[in-house]
C-alpha positions as CSV (number, residue, x, y, z in Angstrom):
1,X,71.2,118.6,85.1
2,X,71.4,115.5,84.2
3,X,69.6,115.1,81.2
4,X,69.3,117.7,78.0
5,X,66.2,116.8,75.8
6,X,66.1,113.4,76.7
7,X,70.0,112.9,76.0
8,X,72.0,111.8,79.1
9,X,75.2,113.7,79.8
10,X,78.5,111.5,80.5
11,X,81.4,113.6,81.9
12,X,84.9,112.3,81.3
13,X,87.6,113.3,83.5
14,X,91.3,113.8,83.4
15,X,91.6,110.3,84.9
16,X,89.9,108.6,81.7
17,X,86.6,107.8,84.0
18,X,83.2,108.2,82.7
19,X,80.5,109.5,84.8
20,X,76.7,109.2,84.2
21,X,75.1,112.2,85.5
22,X,71.9,110.3,84.5
23,X,72.2,107.5,87.2
24,X,74.8,109.2,89.0
25,X,77.4,106.3,88.4
26,X,80.6,105.6,86.8
27,X,80.5,103.5,84.0
28,X,82.8,102.0,81.3
29,X,83.0,101.9,77.6
30,X,81.4,98.7,77.7
31,X,78.5,100.1,79.9
32,X,78.1,102.8,76.8
33,X,78.2,100.3,74.1
34,X,75.4,98.0,75.8
35,X,73.2,101.9,76.2
36,X,73.9,102.5,72.3
37,X,72.5,99.0,71.7
38,X,69.3,99.9,73.8
39,X,68.8,103.0,71.8
40,X,69.6,105.2,74.9
41,X,70.6,108.6,73.4
42,X,73.9,110.2,75.6
43,X,76.4,113.0,74.9
44,X,80.0,112.7,76.3
45,X,81.6,116.0,77.6
46,X,85.0,116.6,78.9
47,X,84.3,117.5,82.6
48,X,86.9,120.3,82.7
49,X,86.1,122.3,79.5
50,X,82.8,120.8,78.5
51,X,83.9,120.3,75.0
52,X,81.5,117.4,73.3
53,X,84.0,114.6,72.8
54,X,80.9,111.8,72.3
55,X,82.5,111.4,68.7
56,X,85.9,110.2,69.9
57,X,84.1,108.4,72.3
58,X,82.1,106.1,70.5
59,X,85.1,105.6,68.0
60,X,87.1,104.3,71.0
61,X,84.4,102.1,71.3
62,X,84.4,100.9,67.8
63,X,87.9,100.1,68.1
64,X,87.6,98.4,71.5
65,X,84.6,96.2,69.9
66,X,87.0,95.2,66.8
67,X,89.7,94.3,68.9
68,X,87.8,92.2,70.9
69,X,86.7,89.8,68.3
70,X,87.7,87.6,65.8
71,X,84.6,88.5,63.5
72,X,85.2,92.1,62.9
73,X,82.7,94.4,61.6
74,X,84.8,96.7,59.5
75,X,86.4,94.6,56.6
76,X,90.0,96.2,55.9
77,X,89.1,97.2,52.3
78,X,86.5,99.2,53.9
79,X,88.9,100.7,56.3
80,X,91.5,101.5,53.7
81,X,89.0,103.3,51.5
82,X,87.6,105.3,54.5
83,X,90.9,106.5,55.3
84,X,91.5,107.8,51.4
85,X,88.5,109.6,52.0
86,X,90.4,111.7,54.6
87,X,91.2,115.0,53.1
88,X,90.0,114.2,49.7
89,X,87.0,116.4,48.0
90,X,84.8,113.6,48.9
91,X,85.5,113.9,52.8
92,X,82.3,116.0,53.4
93,X,80.0,113.6,51.2
94,X,80.8,110.2,53.0
95,X,79.2,110.8,56.4
96,X,76.2,111.4,55.2
97,X,75.9,109.0,52.8
98,X,77.4,106.5,55.5
99,X,74.3,107.6,57.7
100,X,71.7,106.8,54.9
101,X,73.2,103.7,54.2
102,X,73.1,102.3,57.8
103,X,69.4,103.6,58.1
104,X,68.6,102.0,54.9
105,X,70.7,99.0,56.0
106,X,68.9,99.1,59.5
107,X,65.1,99.3,57.5
108,X,66.2,96.1,55.7
109,X,67.0,94.3,58.6
110,X,64.2,95.2,60.1
111,X,62.2,93.9,57.0
112,X,64.2,90.9,56.6
113,X,63.3,89.9,60.6
114,X,59.8,90.5,59.9
115,X,59.6,88.2,57.2
116,X,61.8,85.6,58.9
117,X,59.3,85.8,62.1
118,X,56.1,85.5,59.6
119,X,57.8,82.4,57.8
120,X,59.3,80.3,61.1
121,X,57.6,82.2,63.8
122,X,60.1,82.1,66.9
123,X,61.6,78.4,66.1
124,X,65.2,78.8,67.1
125,X,65.9,76.2,64.5
126,X,65.5,78.1,62.2
127,X,67.7,80.7,62.8
128,X,70.3,78.1,61.8
129,X,69.1,78.4,58.0
130,X,71.3,78.8,55.4
131,X,68.7,80.6,53.3
132,X,68.1,84.0,55.2
133,X,72.3,84.3,55.3
134,X,72.3,83.9,51.9
135,X,69.7,86.7,51.2
136,X,71.6,88.9,53.6
137,X,74.9,88.5,52.4
138,X,73.6,89.3,49.0
139,X,71.9,92.4,50.4
140,X,75.4,93.3,51.6
141,X,77.1,92.9,48.4
142,X,74.4,94.8,46.6
143,X,74.7,97.7,49.6
144,X,78.9,97.6,49.0
145,X,78.8,97.5,45.0
146,X,76.0,100.6,45.5
147,X,78.6,102.3,47.8
148,X,81.4,102.3,45.2
149,X,79.1,103.2,42.3
150,X,78.3,106.3,44.1
151,X,82.0,107.2,45.1
152,X,82.8,106.8,41.5
153,X,80.0,109.2,40.6
154,X,81.8,112.1,42.8
155,X,85.0,111.1,42.3
156,X,85.0,110.5,38.5
157,X,89.5,110.1,39.0
158,X,88.9,107.4,41.7
159,X,90.0,103.5,40.1
160,X,87.1,100.8,40.8
161,X,87.7,98.3,43.5
162,X,87.1,95.9,40.6
163,X,87.3,96.3,37.6
164,X,84.3,94.9,36.1
165,X,82.1,95.8,33.0
166,X,79.0,97.6,33.8
167,X,75.7,97.7,32.0
168,X,72.7,99.2,32.3
169,X,69.9,96.8,33.3
170,X,67.8,95.9,30.7
171,X,63.9,95.2,31.2
172,X,64.4,91.4,30.6
173,X,67.1,91.4,33.6
174,X,64.9,93.4,35.9
175,X,61.9,90.9,35.4
176,X,64.3,87.8,35.9
177,X,65.2,89.2,39.2
178,X,61.7,90.2,40.1
179,X,60.9,86.8,39.3
180,X,63.7,85.4,41.7
181,X,62.2,87.6,44.7
182,X,58.8,86.0,43.8
183,X,60.1,82.6,44.0
184,X,61.8,83.4,47.1
185,X,59.3,84.9,48.8
186,X,57.1,81.6,47.8
187,X,59.7,79.4,49.4
188,X,59.9,81.3,52.5
189,X,56.0,81.4,52.7
190,X,55.4,77.5,52.2
191,X,58.4,76.9,55.3
């Protein structure tokens, strides 16, 4: 049986070869990475025991991707924080929080792409503008801050990564942010 509920079964053999039962071909970790990027669901099973080893294979793909490039996705500070949660009371909360954060990030990324397409069309030069990248960087910073604040809520004994004064946002601060967003949207619309 090659597929179960739309998922492709990949068998991993003792010699570390991976066999795609959907296409009846041997595949590499790079092939699996491409399948993930295309949104194809698959499950990796140990060929001998039938055990689901998808998690370890996906982790191996991440490890190899990080080793291949100088522009890594996972900053050292994030990796240190993540390692710190192993064995901690927060270990059970972190996976669902990261999953929800990635879902929110993907939605924001889709919205950003949609806005950029509306503003600039398919102009290849538009992809080089600094403003969209700054907006994305600001969003990443906000998401990181939210992650750290959420982790502090669940773990009151954890020291903040960077000591900074936190204050409850006042209505004027929120209004100012809304105004800035409106101005940015107007600038994008004009472009």
